Steps between C-alpha positions, in 0.01 A plus 500: 500500500273762346195308623639489856576872485144574393368291791717698742378832358138388518544364854667824609216703351243288681687534830522875447125524436425284807730711714342821372151366563597391853650839578193678368271275702701547819502880475177685563460871462436683826136601532320614815132411509389579856570695818686342794318398817647642824413398855549663842836381631682519167817704526786606271847648531683700238855584412478876467732751335382857555845666510453717186163630624633571849802683362273720290278573799788579733678713237192720473542584869878485551641606164651310208843445662362207698665168584237249606539151649198280572564242773160326505207465261199276546147468363232263623143430394245300697129432460316554827135422428191585298266796536194639323540856371204712383567756228232705322227253596698190395652255750832333412624189678871579539821326592709728723875528442755684711847601381791644696834624376793612717820674393801601710771718351800718576623794295756777466556791266531874462223758472571872436862447601417324827595134552253273675447140610187324617268203501136441415229244559191464285187287540225465244186303574192443291168324548299404193152368434453310173192316381575131553333373182657747256794652696370849420648772719226653715692719747842552662639654817868598505745646749859613444717603795858626467744602775820681395786580739776734370826634645670807345770725650475314829128562535232232491146539366218266408186511294190279485258483210174307476264459210163327545272438203167330429408411142160376381460370144161583349431264335758239614764405244691180422873478428443268206221343301533126428561338263851639449740413220773676305363785291198582714449867593230669709447797729314599817366841592556531874286751686678565831370683806807590705527640851856581607644640822866603529682587821850621580695603807857600584700391806200353679299822482138558406357334191414715199233338288300544183210305348356469155203332332519438128314307235698396197459287191800302384531285189705182548619324185624140481698319231599131513848517347662156509550162664806475725650256749562679830722352771451619859601377842166313510552316172487527123179614328361517148356851486318757292667842508239776525573872468278730708487873427309737728404835352646658188873470571669237284815512716327402827392136499514164677593157367309216666600138441201267554551127545288266289271468804429871498727612784757781461844366590702811414432874468712789376395864532651766271493880528626716212616177340724408796448199728408627847358199685488124446351206689543123461338208676712367786278261700131446558213284618205466261234261625315453171819382331567251782150354467559446128823312565748786473772608740403783733850617581685489167416475133156597370419866483448820692143584597558870496249729337536695824871522429421696186295740707796510738729611216247776443526590868876536462453748218239692703744513791780617275282777365379607844845518652693635203255776406436650844677828575 
């Protein structure tokens, strides 16, 4: 009996070791060794939640006693072609990406003792040039357009605001530096040449505008925090979670979840430690994945370095609209 018991213990130990070895062999740590390869015709759709950011923006104009309801949110990215861009004597062969976001909302509240109701429509569009071989950001063109219609004490008024900006990166910068794995940290010093034009008008009247040209240097820090499984409408992904901090504020940052193929499948933007905007992959067509045997409409990953730039555009828009007097 004792001999049989020993055999059982030994057999169990062997099975346990085999099972452990199999599990270890079947699990591979997420590492990203290269950049993705995008082609003209690739397109991507996102589930977008910008409600906290929009409420902050609208509160800056209509007061804190604001009730806000967003009826439609959408964000789309598509690659339209390639183009050579010359910058400081160097020519970059770029893939061109275009992003558009639309938000419709209604609101009500009280400002200085006066009750009001209204609705608003906002469009943000961005065109980006990134070097095809390294995905370095070369330049961006952005436009934000908001129309606000308000009724108070039986009187109706409307306001339009536009913000148009051009940004050139000198030299171009990349969003990450392969290879990536948990524990890696690095930083980029982004030299930005920014031209911005802002316009505003009330009740269809004449536009009032202002322009500015600035050159700034911004340090962007990156930290690969962990490996996580992220489930989106497009599938489940093994990801690396990367924290991106722009500037010196430790309370303003973005979490980017990269699939093991190098594509961000989820992004979360925080301001003062609070989540303001998030995006998740919804559907897409990625030709390089299809050629390698993948599925171009579900599963796989999000080719979206431009989406990260788009998150930046949201923060620029928030600043432009919330800070104007």
